[in-house]
Structure formats: C-alpha cells, structure tokens
C-alpha positions in Angstrom: 79.5 212.2 417.5 79.7 208.5 416.5 78.1 205.8 418.5 80.1 202.8 419.7 78.0 200.6 417.3 79.2 202.6 414.3 82.8 202.3 415.2 82.7 198.6 415.8 80.9 198.1 412.5 83.7 199.8 410.7 86.4 197.7 412.3 84.9 194.2 412.2 85.6 191.7 409.5 82.9 189.4 408.0 83.8 186.2 406.4 82.1 185.5 403.1 79.6 182.9 404.4 78.5 185.2 407.3 78.2 188.2 405.0 76.2 186.2 402.5 73.8 185.1 405.3 73.4 188.7 406.5 72.7 189.8 403.0 70.2 187.0 402.4 72.1 185.3 399.5 73.7 182.0 399.0 77.5 182.0 399.3 77.9 181.2 395.6 75.6 184.1 394.6 77.3 186.5 397.0 80.7 185.7 395.6 79.3 186.6 392.2 78.0 189.9 393.7 81.4 190.6 395.2 83.1 190.1 391.8 80.5 192.1 389.8 80.2 195.0 392.1 83.8 195.0 393.0 83.4 194.9 396.8 86.8 195.1 398.4 87.9 191.9 400.1 90.9 191.2 402.4 92.7 187.8 402.5 94.0 186.7 405.9 95.7 183.4 405.6 93.5 181.2 403.5 90.3 183.0 404.3 88.7 186.0 402.7 86.9 188.7 404.6 84.9 191.8 403.9 85.3 194.9 406.1 82.2 195.7 408.0 82.2 199.3 406.7 82.4 198.0 403.1 79.5 195.6 403.7 77.4 198.4 405.3 78.2 200.7 402.3 77.1 198.0 399.9 73.9 197.4 401.8 73.1 201.1 401.7 73.6 201.3 398.0 71.5 198.2 397.5 68.7 199.8 399.4 69.0 203.0 397.4 68.8 201.0 394.1 65.6 199.2 395.3 63.8 202.4 396.2 
C-alpha cells in the first residue's frame, strides 16, 4: 500500500528553480541536465514544471549511477 507521501510526490509540480535547488545545481546547469537527460517538462502558461514523480525517478537514477 502506498503512503500518502508517495502519492503527493507523484502529483506535485516543481518549477525549474526549485527543482534545481533540491538537486543541488544552479538553474542554468539544471536546464542543461534536463535537455541532456531528456527529463520530461510541462509548460503551464509561461512557466515550465517538472512532475514530482519524474524528478524522483531522475534522482534515483542519479544515485544509482554514483554507486
């Protein structure tokens, strides 16, 4: 059974500056990572967002590569 934290992570949107901060990168570098690793982004109005589930998936693959 999924916890409530897991379901909220999958539904939330992260804007690029917040996602970059959570990942520990500058906004410019994180945009390059998004382009290179083809992380899916969603445009709402003029802003771009990353789904929380896609961000979590990217973080888990990043950890796996570091190990």
